[in-house]
C-alpha positions in Angstrom: -30.6 5.8 -2.0 -31.3 1.3 -0.6 -33.7 3.1 1.3 -35.1 0.4 4.4 -33.9 -3.1 2.8 -36.0 -6.2 3.8 -34.0 -8.4 5.2 -35.0 -11.1 2.5 -33.9 -8.9 -0.8 -30.2 -9.1 1.7 -27.9 -11.3 1.4 -24.1 -11.9 3.3 -21.5 -14.7 3.3 -17.9 -15.2 4.3 -15.7 -18.3 5.0 -11.9 -19.3 5.4 -9.9 -22.3 4.9 -6.8 -23.4 4.4 -5.1 -24.1 0.6 -3.1 -25.9 -0.8 0.5 -23.4 -0.9 0.6 -23.6 2.9 -1.6 -20.4 3.7 -4.7 -20.0 3.7 -7.9 -18.4 1.9 -10.6 -15.8 3.6 -13.6 -14.4 1.3 -17.0 -12.2 1.9 -19.6 -11.2 0.1 -22.8 -8.9 0.1 -25.2 -8.0 -2.1 -29.0 -5.9 -1.2 -31.4 -5.2 -3.5 -34.3 -1.8 -1.5 -37.7 -1.4 -2.3 -37.6 0.2 -5.6 -35.9 -0.9 -7.1 -31.2 -0.4 -5.7 -29.0 -2.2 -5.8 -25.4 -3.2 -4.6 -23.0 -6.2 -4.6 -20.1 -5.9 -2.6 -16.9 -8.9 -1.7 -13.7 -9.8 -1.0 -10.8 -12.9 -1.3 -7.2 -12.9 1.0 -5.2 -15.5 0.1 -1.6 -16.3 1.5 0.8 -18.6 1.5 2.2 -19.7 4.8 5.6 -18.2 2.8 5.8 -14.6 3.8 2.8 -13.7 0.2 -0.9 -12.9 0.2 -2.6 -11.4 -1.9 -6.5 -9.5 -1.6 -8.3 -8.8 -4.2 -11.8 -7.1 -4.1 -15.1 -5.7 -5.7 -18.1 -3.9 -5.6 -21.1 -2.6 -8.2 -24.3 -1.2 -7.2 -27.6 0.3 -9.3 -29.7 3.3 -8.8 -33.4 2.6 -9.4 -32.7 5.5 -12.2 -30.5 2.9 -13.7 -27.2 4.5 -13.2 -24.2 1.8 -11.6 -20.7 1.5 -11.4 -18.5 0.1 -10.1 -15.5 -0.9 -8.1 -12.7 -3.7 -7.9 -8.7 -4.0 -7.2 -6.1 -5.8 -6.3 -3.5 -5.8 -4.1 0.1 -8.2 -3.4 2.5 -8.6 -1.3 5.4 -10.6 -1.9 8.3 -11.2 0.7 10.5 -10.3 -0.9 9.2 -7.1 0.1 7.9 -5.7 -3.7 4.3 -4.9 -3.0 2.0 -4.6 -5.7 -1.7 -3.0 -5.9 -3.9 -2.2 -8.9 -7.4 -0.8 -9.6 -9.7 0.3 -11.3 -13.5 2.1 -11.3 -16.3 3.0 -13.2 -20.0 4.5 -13.1 -22.9 5.4 -15.2 -26.1 7.7 -15.5 -27.7 10.3 -16.8 -25.2 12.9 -17.1 -22.3 11.8 -18.2 -19.8 8.5 -17.1 -17.0 8.2 -15.4 -13.3 6.1 -15.4 -10.0 5.1 -14.1 -7.3 3.2 -13.3 -3.8 2.8 -12.5 -1.6 1.1 -9.8 0.9 1.4 -8.6 4.1 -0.7 -7.2 7.0 -0.7 -4.4 10.3 -2.2 -5.2 12.1 -4.1 -2.2 14.8 -1.2 -2.8 12.2 1.0 -1.9 12.1 2.1 -4.9 8.6 2.5 -7.0 6.6 3.4 -9.9 3.1 3.8 -11.4 0.0 5.7 -13.2 -3.0 6.3 -13.6 -5.8 7.1 -15.9 -9.1 8.7 -15.8 -11.8 9.8 -18.7 -15.0 11.4 -17.0 -18.3 12.0 -20.4 -20.6 14.4 -19.7 -23.0 16.2 -22.3 -20.6 19.2 -22.7 -17.1 16.6 -23.7 -15.0 15.4 -21.6 -11.4 15.5 -19.5 -8.6 12.8 -19.9 -6.5 12.5 -17.1 -2.8 10.2 -18.2 -0.6 10.1 -14.3 2.9 8.9 -14.6 4.7 9.0 -11.0 8.5 6.6 -10.0 11.0 7.2 -7.3 13.6 8.7 -9.8 11.5 10.8 -12.0 8.7 11.7 -10.5 4.9 12.6 -11.3 4.1 13.8 -15.2 0.7 14.9 -15.2 -1.1 15.2 -19.2 -4.4 16.7 -19.1 -6.9 17.0 -22.4 -10.2 18.2 -22.4 -12.2 17.4 -25.9 -16.3 19.6 -26.7 -19.0 18.5 -27.0 -17.8 18.0 -31.1 -14.5 16.0 -29.7 -12.1 18.5 -31.1 -9.2 19.3 -28.4 -10.3 22.4 -26.7 -8.4 24.4 -23.1 -8.9 22.4 -19.3 -11.5 25.0 -17.9 -9.4 25.5 -14.5 
């Protein structure tokens, strides 16, 4: 999509330093643009506090020469007590439709977990949505809904 990239149209940066919480913060990012107008950017940051807790976040985006575009972002935290939480999402759109998805999950110190994800895709012929949840007690539950171009509920194709 992006072809050869002229170095004058690309950039990168990174660095790290001690933070006020007694840990370290590090970050990196990059961006590029191709000769036909396609471009993308991404970044990441990680931070710790010196007490066993940490977090990271990242993101990225793109745009094609024809105007399609998308982005994603996610974050994870890890606590000294063993809790881990992750959240993320993505969205993209172009001439043929769009898609968006977001969700997350948490693992507790005792090993139990729970989470969910919601996704919707839309095109000229309609849309499909999926909602999924999970946890260590009940298992997985999923609901899928489809609509035609007029917004009427229809059976989802298999």
